[in-house]
C-alpha positions in Angstrom: 109.4 115.7 45.5 107.4 117.3 48.1 104.0 114.9 46.8 106.6 111.7 47.0 107.1 112.8 50.6 103.7 113.7 51.3 102.4 110.4 49.8 105.3 108.3 52.3 103.2 110.2 55.0 99.9 109.5 53.8 100.3 105.1 53.7 97.9 103.3 54.5 99.7 101.5 56.7 100.9 104.0 58.6 97.1 106.0 59.6 96.5 102.1 60.7 99.2 101.9 62.9 98.6 105.8 63.9 94.5 104.6 64.9 95.7 101.6 66.6 98.4 103.7 68.8 95.0 105.7 69.5 93.1 102.6 70.8 95.9 101.9 72.7 96.6 105.0 74.3 92.7 105.1 75.4 93.3 101.9 76.9 96.1 102.9 78.9 94.7 106.6 80.1 92.0 104.5 81.6 93.8 101.7 83.3 96.3 104.6 84.5 92.9 106.6 85.9 92.0 103.1 87.8 95.4 103.2 88.9 95.3 106.0 90.2 91.4 105.4 91.6 93.0 102.4 93.8 96.2 104.0 94.5 98.3 101.0 93.1 101.7 102.4 92.5 103.3 99.0 90.7 100.3 99.7 88.2 100.4 103.6 87.5 104.1 102.9 86.5 103.6 100.3 84.3 101.1 102.5 82.4 102.9 105.6 82.5 106.0 103.7 81.1 103.6 102.1 78.3 101.7 105.7 77.6 105.4 107.0 76.8 106.3 104.1 74.6 103.4 105.2 72.4 103.5 108.8 72.8 107.3 108.3 70.9 106.1 106.0 68.8 103.3 108.9 67.4 105.5 111.5 67.4 108.0 109.0 64.8 104.8 108.4 62.6 104.1 112.1 62.5 107.6 112.9 61.9 108.1 111.0 58.7 
């Protein structure tokens, strides 16, 4: 039973999605940094919302 659960956790599609999410997170962190430097409140808010969505999806993938 544990082997079945582990095989589902480590599926290739899940690994690819995790990699894509990490790239998206890096991009959004760079965007947030730029927004902080330019003091663009709208861009900061949007970037924080995207980062929260990415965080939630990463947590969901780890919880499977």
